[in-house]
VMD Tcl script that draws the C-alpha trace (Angstrom):
set ca {
  {-0.35 -0.16 -0.50}
  {1.53 3.20 -1.08}
  {1.30 6.04 1.53}
  {-0.47 9.95 0.63}
  {1.22 12.30 -0.58}
  {1.42 15.32 1.35}
  {-1.53 17.15 -1.12}
  {-3.74 13.69 -0.79}
  {-2.85 14.74 3.45}
  {-4.33 18.25 3.39}
  {-6.75 17.88 0.95}
  {-8.28 15.47 3.27}
  {-7.98 17.88 6.08}
  {-9.75 20.38 4.08}
  {-12.36 18.52 2.44}
  {-10.89 19.69 -1.28}
  {-8.55 17.68 -3.90}
  {-4.57 17.55 -3.89}
  {-5.17 19.50 -7.68}
  {-6.60 22.02 -5.49}
  {-4.23 22.01 -2.99}
  {-1.44 21.94 -5.20}
  {-2.90 24.49 -7.57}
  {-2.56 27.23 -4.27}
  {0.06 26.51 -2.61}
  {1.62 27.61 -6.79}
  {-0.69 30.70 -6.55}
  {1.20 31.40 -2.57}
  {4.80 30.91 -4.31}
  {3.87 32.88 -7.82}
  {3.15 36.02 -4.76}
  {5.73 34.94 -2.98}
  {8.46 34.86 -5.95}
  {7.15 38.04 -7.06}
  {7.86 40.21 -4.05}
  {10.42 43.04 -5.07}
  {11.56 42.88 -1.55}
  {15.75 42.43 -2.03}
  {16.07 39.85 0.88}
  {12.93 37.81 -0.30}
  {14.84 38.25 -3.67}
  {17.96 36.67 -1.62}
  {15.92 33.84 -0.14}
  {14.53 33.26 -3.21}
  {18.58 33.13 -4.79}
  {18.89 30.08 -1.94}
  {16.81 27.82 -4.05}
  {17.72 25.64 -7.17}
  {14.93 25.36 -10.07}
  {14.29 23.59 -12.67}
  {12.70 26.34 -14.19}
  {11.75 30.06 -14.27}
  {9.81 29.54 -10.60}
  {9.70 27.25 -8.31}
  {7.45 24.83 -7.76}
  {5.58 23.25 -5.06}
  {7.83 20.19 -5.06}
  {10.57 22.19 -4.74}
  {9.48 24.62 -1.76}
  {9.18 21.44 0.35}
  {12.16 19.82 -0.63}
  {14.27 23.22 -0.01}
  {11.91 22.98 3.42}
  {12.58 19.80 3.89}
  {16.76 20.50 3.88}
  {16.48 23.40 5.51}
  {15.24 21.77 8.55}
  {17.37 18.92 8.64}
  {20.42 21.41 8.81}
  {21.72 20.26 5.13}
}
mol new
graphics top color blue
foreach p $ca { graphics top sphere $p radius 0.5 }
foreach p [lrange $ca 0 end-1] q [lrange $ca 1 end] { graphics top cylinder $p $q radius 0.2 }
display resetview
C-alpha cells in the first residue's frame, strides 16, 4: 500500500482535492516569488530551480533540507 502524498493529506484535512491543494500552493509561491523586497529575493536565490519559478515540490524539498540542517 502506498503512502498518501502531502497533497492528499492536506486535501483530506480541508475537504478539497490534491490538485486544488497543489494549485493553491503554486499561487502562493508565485506571489512570494514576485515580491520585490530584496531580502525576500535573496532567500529565493538560495533555491535550485529547474525552471523559471519554483514548484511546490521544489519548495517542499528545500524546506525539508533546511529543517534537517543540510
